[in-house]
Every structure is written in structure tokens, then in C-alpha cells.
PQR file of N, CA, C, O and H, with PARSE charges and radii, in Angstrom:
ATOM      1  N   UNK A   1      -6.389 -34.147  -5.925 -0.4000 1.5000
ATOM      2  CA  UNK A   1      -5.856 -32.839  -6.299 -0.0000 2.0000
ATOM      3  C   UNK A   1      -4.620 -33.047  -7.174  0.5500 1.7000
ATOM      4  O   UNK A   1      -3.808 -33.947  -6.960 -0.5500 1.4000
ATOM      5  N   UNK A   2      -4.524 -32.188  -8.147 -0.4000 1.5000
ATOM      6  CA  UNK A   2      -3.384 -32.293  -9.051 -0.0000 2.0000
ATOM      7  C   UNK A   2      -2.164 -31.585  -8.456  0.5500 1.7000
ATOM      8  O   UNK A   2      -2.253 -30.843  -7.478 -0.5500 1.4000
ATOM      9  H   UNK A   2      -5.184 -31.457  -8.321  0.4000 1.0000
ATOM     10  N   UNK A   3      -1.053 -31.847  -9.078 -0.4000 1.5000
ATOM     11  CA  UNK A   3       0.205 -31.247  -8.626 -0.0000 2.0000
ATOM     12  C   UNK A   3       0.180 -29.722  -8.795  0.5500 1.7000
ATOM     13  O   UNK A   3       0.752 -28.994  -7.984 -0.5500 1.4000
ATOM     14  H   UNK A   3      -0.982 -32.450  -9.872  0.4000 1.0000
ATOM     15  N   UNK A   4      -0.480 -29.254  -9.843 -0.4000 1.5000
ATOM     16  CA  UNK A   4      -0.574 -27.811 -10.084 -0.0000 2.0000
ATOM     17  C   UNK A   4      -1.390 -27.139  -8.975  0.5500 1.7000
ATOM     18  O   UNK A   4      -1.029 -26.057  -8.512 -0.5500 1.4000
ATOM     19  H   UNK A   4      -0.945 -29.846 -10.502  0.4000 1.0000
ATOM     20  N   UNK A   5      -2.471 -27.766  -8.553 -0.4000 1.5000
ATOM     21  CA  UNK A   5      -3.305 -27.201  -7.494 -0.0000 2.0000
ATOM     22  C   UNK A   5      -2.548 -27.145  -6.165  0.5500 1.7000
ATOM     23  O   UNK A   5      -2.659 -26.171  -5.421 -0.5500 1.4000
ATOM     24  H   UNK A   5      -2.764 -28.645  -8.928  0.4000 1.0000
ATOM     25  N   UNK A   6      -1.788 -28.184  -5.880 -0.4000 1.5000
ATOM     26  CA  UNK A   6      -0.980 -28.192  -4.651 -0.0000 2.0000
ATOM     27  C   UNK A   6       0.068 -27.080  -4.713  0.5500 1.7000
ATOM     28  O   UNK A   6       0.325 -26.412  -3.712 -0.5500 1.4000
ATOM     29  H   UNK A   6      -1.698 -28.975  -6.485  0.4000 1.0000
ATOM     30  N   UNK A   7       0.672 -26.881  -5.884 -0.4000 1.5000
ATOM     31  CA  UNK A   7       1.635 -25.791  -6.057 -0.0000 2.0000
ATOM     32  C   UNK A   7       0.992 -24.434  -5.880  0.5500 1.7000
ATOM     33  O   UNK A   7       1.597 -23.522  -5.317 -0.5500 1.4000
ATOM     34  H   UNK A   7       0.463 -27.424  -6.698  0.4000 1.0000
ATOM     35  N   UNK A   8      -0.237 -24.298  -6.362 -0.4000 1.5000
ATOM     36  CA  UNK A   8      -0.971 -23.039  -6.177 -0.0000 2.0000
ATOM     37  C   UNK A   8      -1.211 -22.752  -4.694  0.5500 1.7000
ATOM     38  O   UNK A   8      -1.000 -21.634  -4.225 -0.5500 1.4000
ATOM     39  H   UNK A   8      -0.728 -25.039  -6.820  0.4000 1.0000
ATOM     40  N   UNK A   9      -1.647 -23.761  -3.976 -0.4000 1.5000
ATOM     41  CA  UNK A   9      -1.902 -23.577  -2.541 -0.0000 2.0000
ATOM     42  C   UNK A   9      -0.623 -23.189  -1.797  0.5500 1.7000
ATOM     43  O   UNK A   9      -0.629 -22.289  -0.957 -0.5500 1.4000
ATOM     44  H   UNK A   9      -1.819 -24.670  -4.356  0.4000 1.0000
ATOM     45  N   UNK A  10       0.463 -23.874  -2.115 -0.4000 1.5000
ATOM     46  CA  UNK A  10       1.731 -23.583  -1.444 -0.0000 2.0000
ATOM     47  C   UNK A  10       2.205 -22.164  -1.743  0.5500 1.7000
ATOM     48  O   UNK A  10       2.611 -21.439  -0.835 -0.5500 1.4000
ATOM     49  H   UNK A  10       0.468 -24.605  -2.797  0.4000 1.0000
ATOM     50  N   UNK A  11       2.154 -21.764  -3.024 -0.4000 1.5000
ATOM     51  CA  UNK A  11       2.605 -20.414  -3.360 -0.0000 2.0000
ATOM     52  C   UNK A  11       1.665 -19.345  -2.791  0.5500 1.7000
ATOM     53  O   UNK A  11       2.114 -18.250  -2.452 -0.5500 1.4000
ATOM     54  H   UNK A  11       1.825 -22.353  -3.762  0.4000 1.0000
ATOM     55  N   UNK A  12       0.377 -19.649  -2.685 -0.4000 1.5000
ATOM     56  CA  UNK A  12      -0.555 -18.682  -2.089 -0.0000 2.0000
ATOM     57  C   UNK A  12      -0.196 -18.421  -0.631  0.5500 1.7000
ATOM     58  O   UNK A  12      -0.180 -17.272  -0.188 -0.5500 1.4000
ATOM     59  H   UNK A  12       0.012 -20.538  -2.961  0.4000 1.0000
ATOM     60  N   UNK A  13       0.092 -19.489   0.116 -0.4000 1.5000
ATOM     61  CA  UNK A  13       0.485 -19.311   1.516 -0.0000 2.0000
ATOM     62  C   UNK A  13       1.803 -18.562   1.636  0.5500 1.7000
ATOM     63  O   UNK A  13       1.969 -17.730   2.528 -0.5500 1.4000
ATOM     64  H   UNK A  13       0.079 -20.422  -0.244  0.4000 1.0000
ATOM     65  N   UNK A  14       2.738 -18.854   0.743 -0.4000 1.5000
ATOM     66  CA  UNK A  14       4.033 -18.167   0.778 -0.0000 2.0000
ATOM     67  C   UNK A  14       3.870 -16.685   0.474  0.5500 1.7000
ATOM     68  O   UNK A  14       4.492 -15.848   1.129 -0.5500 1.4000
ATOM     69  H   UNK A  14       2.603 -19.530   0.018  0.4000 1.0000
ATOM     70  N   UNK A  15       3.036 -16.347  -0.519 -0.4000 1.5000
ATOM     71  CA  UNK A  15       2.796 -14.931  -0.846 -0.0000 2.0000
ATOM     72  C   UNK A  15       2.173 -14.211   0.348  0.5500 1.7000
ATOM     73  O   UNK A  15       2.570 -13.091   0.671 -0.5500 1.4000
ATOM     74  H   UNK A  15       2.531 -17.026  -1.051  0.4000 1.0000
ATOM     75  N   UNK A  16       1.204 -14.842   1.001 -0.4000 1.5000
ATOM     76  CA  UNK A  16       0.567 -14.222   2.166 -0.0000 2.0000
ATOM     77  C   UNK A  16       1.590 -13.965   3.264  0.5500 1.7000
ATOM     78  O   UNK A  16       1.607 -12.886   3.855 -0.5500 1.4000
ATOM     79  H   UNK A  16       0.881 -15.751   0.738  0.4000 1.0000
ATOM     80  N   UNK A  17       2.440 -14.944   3.540 -0.4000 1.5000
ATOM     81  CA  UNK A  17       3.451 -14.790   4.589 -0.0000 2.0000
ATOM     82  C   UNK A  17       4.442 -13.690   4.225  0.5500 1.7000
ATOM     83  O   UNK A  17       4.800 -12.874   5.074 -0.5500 1.4000
ATOM     84  H   UNK A  17       2.427 -15.821   3.059  0.4000 1.0000
ATOM     85  N   UNK A  18       4.892 -13.662   2.961 -0.4000 1.5000
ATOM     86  CA  UNK A  18       5.848 -12.638   2.548 -0.0000 2.0000
ATOM     87  C   UNK A  18       5.252 -11.237   2.632  0.5500 1.7000
ATOM     88  O   UNK A  18       5.945 -10.294   3.014 -0.5500 1.4000
ATOM     89  H   UNK A  18       4.601 -14.325   2.271  0.4000 1.0000
ATOM     90  N   UNK A  19       3.984 -11.092   2.282 -0.4000 1.5000
ATOM     91  CA  UNK A  19       3.343  -9.781   2.377 -0.0000 2.0000
ATOM     92  C   UNK A  19       3.226  -9.346   3.831  0.5500 1.7000
ATOM     93  O   UNK A  19       3.450  -8.180   4.155 -0.5500 1.4000
ATOM     94  H   UNK A  19       3.421 -11.858   1.971  0.4000 1.0000
ATOM     95  N   UNK A  20       2.877 -10.276   4.698 -0.4000 1.5000
ATOM     96  CA  UNK A  20       2.750  -9.923   6.112 -0.0000 2.0000
ATOM     97  C   UNK A  20       4.098  -9.600   6.759  0.5500 1.7000
ATOM     98  O   UNK A  20       4.153  -8.841   7.726 -0.5500 1.4000
ATOM     99  H   UNK A  20       2.695 -11.224   4.435  0.4000 1.0000
ATOM    100  N   UNK A  21       5.177 -10.168   6.234 -0.4000 1.5000
ATOM    101  CA  UNK A  21       6.498  -9.891   6.785 -0.0000 2.0000
ATOM    102  C   UNK A  21       7.033  -8.514   6.393  0.5500 1.7000
ATOM    103  O   UNK A  21       7.907  -7.971   7.069 -0.5500 1.4000
ATOM    104  H   UNK A  21       5.132 -10.785   5.449  0.4000 1.0000
ATOM    105  N   UNK A  22       6.519  -7.957   5.319 -0.4000 1.5000
ATOM    106  CA  UNK A  22       7.001  -6.648   4.881 -0.0000 2.0000
ATOM    107  C   UNK A  22       6.502  -5.568   5.820  0.5500 1.7000
ATOM    108  O   UNK A  22       5.310  -5.486   6.117 -0.5500 1.4000
ATOM    109  H   UNK A  22       5.809  -8.398   4.769  0.4000 1.0000
ATOM    110  N   UNK A  23       7.412  -4.753   6.279 -0.4000 1.5000
ATOM    111  CA  UNK A  23       7.069  -3.662   7.187 -0.0000 2.0000
ATOM    112  C   UNK A  23       7.096  -2.364   6.408  0.5500 1.7000
ATOM    113  O   UNK A  23       8.156  -1.903   5.983 -0.5500 1.4000
ATOM    114  H   UNK A  23       8.381  -4.820   6.038  0.4000 1.0000
ATOM    115  N   UNK A  24       5.944  -1.786   6.225 -0.4000 1.5000
ATOM    116  CA  UNK A  24       5.841  -0.569   5.420 -0.0000 2.0000
ATOM    117  C   UNK A  24       6.219   0.674   6.219  0.5500 1.7000
ATOM    118  O   UNK A  24       6.976   1.515   5.736 -0.5500 1.4000
ATOM    119  H   UNK A  24       5.082  -2.160   6.569  0.4000 1.0000
ATOM    120  N   UNK A  25       5.710   0.792   7.407 -0.4000 1.5000
ATOM    121  CA  UNK A  25       6.032   1.929   8.249 -0.0000 2.0000
ATOM    122  C   UNK A  25       6.302   1.426   9.652  0.5500 1.7000
ATOM    123  O   UNK A  25       5.931   0.306  10.002 -0.5500 1.4000
ATOM    124  H   UNK A  25       5.094   0.109   7.799  0.4000 1.0000
ATOM    125  N   UNK A  26       6.941   2.246  10.443 -0.4000 1.5000
ATOM    126  CA  UNK A  26       7.236   1.831  11.807 -0.0000 2.0000
ATOM    127  C   UNK A  26       6.140   2.318  12.740  0.5500 1.7000
ATOM    128  O   UNK A  26       5.607   3.416  12.573 -0.5500 1.4000
ATOM    129  H   UNK A  26       7.242   3.156  10.158  0.4000 1.0000
ATOM    130  N   UNK A  27       5.820   1.514  13.694 -0.4000 1.5000
ATOM    131  CA  UNK A  27       4.821   1.895  14.684 -0.0000 2.0000
ATOM    132  C   UNK A  27       3.406   1.606  14.231  0.5500 1.7000
ATOM    133  O   UNK A  27       3.171   1.234  13.081 -0.5500 1.4000
ATOM    134  H   UNK A  27       6.252   0.623  13.830  0.4000 1.0000
ATOM    135  N   UNK A  28       2.463   1.781  15.147 -0.4000 1.5000
ATOM    136  CA  UNK A  28       1.070   1.501  14.852 -0.0000 2.0000
ATOM    137  C   UNK A  28       0.416   2.639  14.073  0.5500 1.7000
ATOM    138  O   UNK A  28      -0.687   2.466  13.554 -0.5500 1.4000
ATOM    139  H   UNK A  28       2.653   2.083  16.081  0.4000 1.0000
ATOM    140  N   UNK A  29       1.056   3.772  13.983 -0.4000 1.5000
ATOM    141  CA  UNK A  29       0.489   4.892  13.233 -0.0000 2.0000
ATOM    142  C   UNK A  29       0.358   4.589  11.758  0.5500 1.7000
ATOM    143  O   UNK A  29      -0.532   5.122  11.096 -0.5500 1.4000
ATOM    144  H   UNK A  29       1.951   3.912  14.405  0.4000 1.0000
ATOM    145  N   UNK A  30       1.235   3.738  11.224 -0.4000 1.5000
ATOM    146  CA  UNK A  30       1.162   3.359   9.824 -0.0000 2.0000
ATOM    147  C   UNK A  30      -0.070   2.539   9.509  0.5500 1.7000
ATOM    148  O   UNK A  30      -0.499   2.469   8.357 -0.5500 1.4000
ATOM    149  H   UNK A  30       1.959   3.305  11.762  0.4000 1.0000
ATOM    150  N   UNK A  31      -0.638   1.922  10.522 -0.4000 1.5000
ATOM    151  CA  UNK A  31      -1.834   1.118  10.328 -0.0000 2.0000
ATOM    152  C   UNK A  31      -3.021   1.973   9.921  0.5500 1.7000
ATOM    153  O   UNK A  31      -3.902   1.509   9.198 -0.5500 1.4000
ATOM    154  H   UNK A  31      -0.290   1.979  11.458  0.4000 1.0000
ATOM    155  N   UNK A  32      -3.051   3.207  10.374 -0.4000 1.5000
ATOM    156  CA  UNK A  32      -4.183   4.089  10.111 -0.0000 2.0000
ATOM    157  C   UNK A  32      -3.855   5.199   9.132  0.5500 1.7000
ATOM    158  O   UNK A  32      -4.605   6.170   9.037 -0.5500 1.4000
ATOM    159  H   UNK A  32      -2.335   3.584  10.961  0.4000 1.0000
ATOM    160  N   UNK A  33      -2.763   5.085   8.406 -0.4000 1.5000
ATOM    161  CA  UNK A  33      -2.460   6.053   7.368 -0.0000 2.0000
ATOM    162  C   UNK A  33      -1.354   7.024   7.732  0.5500 1.7000
ATOM    163  O   UNK A  33      -0.778   7.651   6.842 -0.5500 1.4000
ATOM    164  H   UNK A  33      -2.153   4.296   8.483  0.4000 1.0000
ATOM    165  N   UNK A  34      -1.046   7.167   8.979 -0.4000 1.5000
ATOM    166  CA  UNK A  34       0.071   8.022   9.359 -0.0000 2.0000
ATOM    167  C   UNK A  34       1.356   7.260   9.212  0.5500 1.7000
ATOM    168  O   UNK A  34       1.321   6.039   9.058 -0.5500 1.4000
ATOM    169  H   UNK A  34      -1.513   6.658   9.702  0.4000 1.0000
ATOM    170  N   UNK A  35       2.457   7.903   9.251 -0.4000 1.5000
ATOM    171  CA  UNK A  35       3.658   7.102   9.141 -0.0000 2.0000
ATOM    172  C   UNK A  35       4.916   7.892   8.965  0.5500 1.7000
ATOM    173  O   UNK A  35       5.974   7.303   8.743 -0.5500 1.4000
ATOM    174  H   UNK A  35       2.486   8.894   9.376  0.4000 1.0000
ATOM    175  N   UNK A  36       4.858   9.166   9.049 -0.4000 1.5000
ATOM    176  CA  UNK A  36       6.097   9.913   8.926 -0.0000 2.0000
ATOM    177  C   UNK A  36       6.075  10.842   7.735  0.5500 1.7000
ATOM    178  O   UNK A  36       5.100  10.909   6.986 -0.5500 1.4000
ATOM    179  H   UNK A  36       3.999   9.645   9.229  0.4000 1.0000
ATOM    180  N   UNK A  37       7.162  11.548   7.582 -0.4000 1.5000
ATOM    181  CA  UNK A  37       7.211  12.555   6.551 -0.0000 2.0000
ATOM    182  C   UNK A  37       7.698  12.076   5.203  0.5500 1.7000
ATOM    183  O   UNK A  37       7.405  12.702   4.185 -0.5500 1.4000
ATOM    184  H   UNK A  37       7.953  11.493   8.191  0.4000 1.0000
ATOM    185  N   UNK A  38       8.437  10.977   5.172 -0.4000 1.5000
ATOM    186  CA  UNK A  38       9.008  10.557   3.897 -0.0000 2.0000
ATOM    187  C   UNK A  38       7.993   9.794   3.064  0.5500 1.7000
ATOM    188  O   UNK A  38       7.277   8.925   3.563 -0.5500 1.4000
ATOM    189  H   UNK A  38       8.676  10.469   6.000  0.4000 1.0000
ATOM    190  N   UNK A  39       7.947  10.137   1.794 -0.4000 1.5000
ATOM    191  CA  UNK A  39       7.021   9.477   0.885 -0.0000 2.0000
ATOM    192  C   UNK A  39       7.650   8.228   0.278  0.5500 1.7000
ATOM    193  O   UNK A  39       6.978   7.211   0.105 -0.5500 1.4000
ATOM    194  H   UNK A  39       8.529  10.843   1.389  0.4000 1.0000
ATOM    195  N   UNK A  40       8.919   8.304  -0.040 -0.4000 1.5000
ATOM    196  CA  UNK A  40       9.600   7.196  -0.716 -0.0000 2.0000
ATOM    197  C   UNK A  40      10.854   6.837   0.054  0.5500 1.7000
ATOM    198  O   UNK A  40      11.640   7.706   0.429 -0.5500 1.4000
ATOM    199  H   UNK A  40       9.464   9.131   0.101  0.4000 1.0000
ATOM    200  N   UNK A  41      11.031   5.552   0.284 -0.4000 1.5000
ATOM    201  CA  UNK A  41      12.257   5.079   0.922 -0.0000 2.0000
ATOM    202  C   UNK A  41      12.858   3.990   0.053  0.5500 1.7000
ATOM    203  O   UNK A  41      12.141   3.196  -0.557 -0.5500 1.4000
ATOM    204  H   UNK A  41      10.392   4.845  -0.021  0.4000 1.0000
ATOM    205  N   UNK A  42      14.159   3.962   0.004 -0.4000 1.5000
ATOM    206  CA  UNK A  42      14.845   2.939  -0.773 -0.0000 2.0000
ATOM    207  C   UNK A  42      14.918   1.654   0.037  0.5500 1.7000
ATOM    208  O   UNK A  42      15.241   1.675   1.224 -0.5500 1.4000
ATOM    209  H   UNK A  42      14.741   4.606   0.500  0.4000 1.0000
ATOM    210  N   UNK A  43      14.614   0.526  -0.616 -0.4000 1.5000
ATOM    211  CA  UNK A  43      14.664  -0.768   0.057 -0.0000 2.0000
ATOM    212  C   UNK A  43      16.103  -1.242   0.124  0.5500 1.7000
ATOM    213  O   UNK A  43      16.851  -1.134  -0.849 -0.5500 1.4000
ATOM    214  H   UNK A  43      14.351   0.509  -1.581  0.4000 1.0000
ATOM    215  N   UNK A  44      16.489  -1.773   1.294 -0.4000 1.5000
ATOM    216  CA  UNK A  44      17.843  -2.262   1.473 -0.0000 2.0000
ATOM    217  C   UNK A  44      17.825  -3.548   2.276  0.5500 1.7000
ATOM    218  O   UNK A  44      16.931  -3.768   3.093 -0.5500 1.4000
ATOM    219  H   UNK A  44      15.881  -1.861   2.084  0.4000 1.0000
ATOM    220  N   UNK A  45      18.802  -4.383   2.044 -0.4000 1.5000
ATOM    221  CA  UNK A  45      19.001  -5.577   2.842 -0.0000 2.0000
ATOM    222  C   UNK A  45      17.853  -6.566   2.765  0.5500 1.7000
ATOM    223  O   UNK A  45      17.395  -6.934   1.684 -0.5500 1.4000
ATOM    224  H   UNK A  45      19.528  -4.204   1.380  0.4000 1.0000
ATOM    225  N   UNK A  46      17.401  -6.985   3.936 -0.4000 1.5000
ATOM    226  CA  UNK A  46      16.357  -7.996   4.037 -0.0000 2.0000
ATOM    227  C   UNK A  46      15.051  -7.494   3.432  0.5500 1.7000
ATOM    228  O   UNK A  46      14.309  -8.271   2.831 -0.5500 1.4000
ATOM    229  H   UNK A  46      17.773  -6.685   4.814  0.4000 1.0000
ATOM    230  N   UNK A  47      14.768  -6.227   3.584 -0.4000 1.5000
ATOM    231  CA  UNK A  47      13.533  -5.657   3.027 -0.0000 2.0000
ATOM    232  C   UNK A  47      13.501  -5.800   1.511  0.5500 1.7000
ATOM    233  O   UNK A  47      12.452  -6.089   0.936 -0.5500 1.4000
ATOM    234  H   UNK A  47      15.370  -5.596   4.073  0.4000 1.0000
ATOM    235  N   UNK A  48      14.638  -5.601   0.866 -0.4000 1.5000
ATOM    236  CA  UNK A  48      14.725  -5.754  -0.590 -0.0000 2.0000
ATOM    237  C   UNK A  48      14.551  -7.213  -0.998  0.5500 1.7000
ATOM    238  O   UNK A  48      13.879  -7.507  -1.987 -0.5500 1.4000
ATOM    239  H   UNK A  48      15.491  -5.366   1.333  0.4000 1.0000
ATOM    240  N   UNK A  49      15.155  -8.124  -0.241 -0.4000 1.5000
ATOM    241  CA  UNK A  49      15.022  -9.549  -0.535 -0.0000 2.0000
ATOM    242  C   UNK A  49      13.567  -9.983  -0.405  0.5500 1.7000
ATOM    243  O   UNK A  49      13.066 -10.723  -1.251 -0.5500 1.4000
ATOM    244  H   UNK A  49      15.701  -7.885   0.562  0.4000 1.0000
ATOM    245  N   UNK A  50      12.886  -9.532   0.644 -0.4000 1.5000
ATOM    246  CA  UNK A  50      11.466  -9.859   0.819 -0.0000 2.0000
ATOM    247  C   UNK A  50      10.623  -9.304  -0.328  0.5500 1.7000
ATOM    248  O   UNK A  50       9.707  -9.973  -0.807 -0.5500 1.4000
ATOM    249  H   UNK A  50      13.293  -8.930   1.331  0.4000 1.0000
ATOM    250  N   UNK A  51      10.927  -8.100  -0.764 -0.4000 1.5000
ATOM    251  CA  UNK A  51      10.192  -7.459  -1.852 -0.0000 2.0000
ATOM    252  C   UNK A  51      10.339  -8.246  -3.153  0.5500 1.7000
ATOM    253  O   UNK A  51       9.353  -8.509  -3.841 -0.5500 1.4000
ATOM    254  H   UNK A  51      11.672  -7.556  -0.375  0.4000 1.0000
ATOM    255  N   UNK A  52      11.567  -8.618  -3.481 -0.4000 1.5000
ATOM    256  CA  UNK A  52      11.825  -9.367  -4.713 -0.0000 2.0000
ATOM    257  C   UNK A  52      11.225 -10.764  -4.625  0.5500 1.7000
ATOM    258  O   UNK A  52      10.670 -11.262  -5.605 -0.5500 1.4000
ATOM    259  H   UNK A  52      12.368  -8.404  -2.922  0.4000 1.0000
ATOM    260  N   UNK A  53      11.330 -11.400  -3.464 -0.4000 1.5000
ATOM    261  CA  UNK A  53      10.752 -12.736  -3.285 -0.0000 2.0000
ATOM    262  C   UNK A  53       9.236 -12.700  -3.402  0.5500 1.7000
ATOM    263  O   UNK A  53       8.632 -13.632  -3.933 -0.5500 1.4000
ATOM    264  H   UNK A  53      11.781 -10.996  -2.668  0.4000 1.0000
ATOM    265  N   UNK A  54       8.616 -11.632  -2.911 -0.4000 1.5000
ATOM    266  CA  UNK A  54       7.167 -11.494  -3.021 -0.0000 2.0000
ATOM    267  C   UNK A  54       6.744 -11.373  -4.476  0.5500 1.7000
ATOM    268  O   UNK A  54       5.776 -12.007  -4.894 -0.5500 1.4000
ATOM    269  H   UNK A  54       9.106 -10.875  -2.479  0.4000 1.0000
ATOM    270  N   UNK A  55       7.448 -10.579  -5.239 -0.4000 1.5000
ATOM    271  CA  UNK A  55       7.132 -10.419  -6.655 -0.0000 2.0000
ATOM    272  C   UNK A  55       7.328 -11.730  -7.405  0.5500 1.7000
ATOM    273  O   UNK A  55       6.478 -12.119  -8.207 -0.5500 1.4000
ATOM    274  H   UNK A  55       8.235 -10.064  -4.900  0.4000 1.0000
ATOM    275  N   UNK A  56       8.438 -12.413  -7.153 -0.4000 1.5000
ATOM    276  CA  UNK A  56       8.720 -13.673  -7.841 -0.0000 2.0000
ATOM    277  C   UNK A  56       7.677 -14.739  -7.501  0.5500 1.7000
ATOM    278  O   UNK A  56       7.241 -15.487  -8.376 -0.5500 1.4000
ATOM    279  H   UNK A  56       9.128 -12.098  -6.502  0.4000 1.0000
ATOM    280  N   UNK A  57       7.283 -14.803  -6.241 -0.4000 1.5000
ATOM    281  CA  UNK A  57       6.292 -15.795  -5.831 -0.0000 2.0000
ATOM    282  C   UNK A  57       4.918 -15.464  -6.400  0.5500 1.7000
ATOM    283  O   UNK A  57       4.168 -16.370  -6.765 -0.5500 1.4000
ATOM    284  H   UNK A  57       7.637 -14.195  -5.530  0.4000 1.0000
ATOM    285  N   UNK A  58       4.579 -14.192  -6.479 -0.4000 1.5000
ATOM    286  CA  UNK A  58       3.300 -13.801  -7.076 -0.0000 2.0000
ATOM    287  C   UNK A  58       3.264 -14.136  -8.567  0.5500 1.7000
ATOM    288  O   UNK A  58       2.227 -14.554  -9.082 -0.5500 1.4000
ATOM    289  H   UNK A  58       5.188 -13.456  -6.182  0.4000 1.0000
ATOM    290  N   UNK A  59       4.382 -13.955  -9.258 -0.4000 1.5000
ATOM    291  CA  UNK A  59       4.461 -14.326 -10.673 -0.0000 2.0000
ATOM    292  C   UNK A  59       4.320 -15.833 -10.831  0.5500 1.7000
ATOM    293  O   UNK A  59       3.622 -16.303 -11.730 -0.5500 1.4000
ATOM    294  H   UNK A  59       5.225 -13.615  -8.840  0.4000 1.0000
ATOM    295  N   UNK A  60       4.980 -16.592  -9.960 -0.4000 1.5000
ATOM    296  CA  UNK A  60       4.862 -18.046  -9.993 -0.0000 2.0000
ATOM    297  C   UNK A  60       3.421 -18.487  -9.747  0.5500 1.7000
ATOM    298  O   UNK A  60       2.925 -19.397 -10.411 -0.5500 1.4000
ATOM    299  H   UNK A  60       5.547 -16.210  -9.230  0.4000 1.0000
ATOM    300  N   UNK A  61       2.751 -17.843  -8.793 -0.4000 1.5000
ATOM    301  CA  UNK A  61       1.355 -18.155  -8.520 -0.0000 2.0000
ATOM    302  C   UNK A  61       0.479 -17.869  -9.735  0.5500 1.7000
ATOM    303  O   UNK A  61      -0.417 -18.651 -10.051 -0.5500 1.4000
ATOM    304  H   UNK A  61       3.154 -17.104  -8.254  0.4000 1.0000
ATOM    305  N   UNK A  62       0.730 -16.762 -10.412 -0.4000 1.5000
ATOM    306  CA  UNK A  62      -0.033 -16.414 -11.603 -0.0000 2.0000
ATOM    307  C   UNK A  62       0.173 -17.440 -12.712  0.5500 1.7000
ATOM    308  O   UNK A  62      -0.782 -17.847 -13.374 -0.5500 1.4000
ATOM    309  H   UNK A  62       1.459 -16.126 -10.155  0.4000 1.0000
ATOM    310  N   UNK A  63       1.410 -17.852 -12.909 -0.4000 1.5000
ATOM    311  CA  UNK A  63       1.694 -18.853 -13.933 -0.0000 2.0000
ATOM    312  C   UNK A  63       1.033 -20.191 -13.607  0.5500 1.7000
ATOM    313  O   UNK A  63       0.494 -20.851 -14.496 -0.5500 1.4000
ATOM    314  H   UNK A  63       2.185 -17.521 -12.371  0.4000 1.0000
ATOM    315  N   UNK A  64       1.071 -20.593 -12.340 -0.4000 1.5000
ATOM    316  CA  UNK A  64       0.412 -21.827 -11.940 -0.0000 2.0000
ATOM    317  C   UNK A  64      -1.105 -21.734 -12.122  0.5500 1.7000
ATOM    318  O   UNK A  64      -1.749 -22.720 -12.481 -0.5500 1.4000
ATOM    319  H   UNK A  64       1.508 -20.057 -11.617  0.4000 1.0000
ATOM    320  N   UNK A  65      -1.669 -20.557 -11.878 -0.4000 1.5000
ATOM    321  CA  UNK A  65      -3.108 -20.365 -12.077 -0.0000 2.0000
ATOM    322  C   UNK A  65      -3.486 -20.504 -13.546  0.5500 1.7000
ATOM    323  O   UNK A  65      -4.507 -21.108 -13.874 -0.5500 1.4000
ATOM    324  H   UNK A  65      -1.146 -19.757 -11.587  0.4000 1.0000
ATOM    325  N   UNK A  66      -2.670 -19.949 -14.423 -0.4000 1.5000
ATOM    326  CA  UNK A  66      -2.925 -20.068 -15.860 -0.0000 2.0000
ATOM    327  C   UNK A  66      -2.788 -21.523 -16.296  0.5500 1.7000
ATOM    328  O   UNK A  66      -3.601 -22.016 -17.078 -0.5500 1.4000
ATOM    329  H   UNK A  66      -1.841 -19.457 -14.156  0.4000 1.0000
ATOM    330  N   UNK A  67      -1.762 -22.214 -15.793 -0.4000 1.5000
ATOM    331  CA  UNK A  67      -1.599 -23.629 -16.119 -0.0000 2.0000
ATOM    332  C   UNK A  67      -2.783 -24.454 -15.624  0.5500 1.7000
ATOM    333  O   UNK A  67      -3.247 -25.360 -16.316 -0.5500 1.4000
ATOM    334  H   UNK A  67      -1.101 -21.814 -15.157  0.4000 1.0000
ATOM    335  N   UNK A  68      -3.261 -24.143 -14.445 -0.4000 1.5000
ATOM    336  CA  UNK A  68      -4.409 -24.863 -13.883 -0.0000 2.0000
ATOM    337  C   UNK A  68      -5.660 -24.608 -14.724  0.5500 1.7000
ATOM    338  O   UNK A  68      -6.502 -25.493 -14.880 -0.5500 1.4000
ATOM    339  H   UNK A  68      -2.884 -23.407 -13.883  0.4000 1.0000
ATOM    340  N   UNK A  69      -5.775 -23.415 -15.254 -0.4000 1.5000
ATOM    341  CA  UNK A  69      -6.919 -23.090 -16.105 -0.0000 2.0000
ATOM    342  C   UNK A  69      -6.863 -23.852 -17.435  0.5500 1.7000
ATOM    343  O   UNK A  69      -7.891 -24.301 -17.943 -0.5500 1.4000
ATOM    344  H   UNK A  69      -5.092 -22.696 -15.128  0.4000 1.0000
ATOM    345  N   UNK A  70      -5.674 -23.991 -17.983 -0.4000 1.5000
ATOM    346  CA  UNK A  70      -5.509 -24.643 -19.276 -0.0000 2.0000
ATOM    347  C   UNK A  70      -5.582 -26.162 -19.192  0.5500 1.7000
ATOM    348  O   UNK A  70      -6.046 -26.814 -20.128 -0.5500 1.4000
ATOM    349  H   UNK A  70      -4.839 -23.626 -17.571  0.4000 1.0000
ATOM    350  N   UNK A  71      -5.124 -26.732 -18.072 -0.4000 1.5000
ATOM    351  CA  UNK A  71      -5.062 -28.203 -17.975 -0.0000 2.0000
ATOM    352  C   UNK A  71      -5.987 -28.708 -16.940  0.5500 1.7000
ATOM    353  O   UNK A  71      -6.068 -29.917 -16.721 -0.5500 1.4000
ATOM    354  H   UNK A  71      -4.747 -26.202 -17.312  0.4000 1.0000
TER
END
């Protein structure tokens, strides 16, 4: 396996973990579409850091995928 493929695997696992760590709604009601009255909430603190890290890691994964395709 090449170094790019190993990087892809690592970033894929990190993206999965970061997505699972994000809490969209509180309680089990959010699992089935319920979740409260507010439509939009501002991200703060750790939630914002997780959101930005998820985006950055997904971009890194995309770039590694393109590199793997080219080389």
C-alpha cells in the first residue's frame, strides 16, 4: 500500500469519528426527526471546533483521493 492510500484510510476513520461525535439534537427524539422548535442554532465552543475539524478533514480526504487517482 502506498503512503497516499494509508493517509486516505486514516482520514476516512477520522471523518467518521468526527461526524459521530457531532450532536445535532438532544435526546433520542432527534433520531427520528423530532428535535425541538429551533431550526437554526449557532455553533459554539467544542461543537464549532468539531464542525471545522470535520470540514478540514473531509477536504484533506478529497485531496488525497484525487492524488491517489492521479498517481
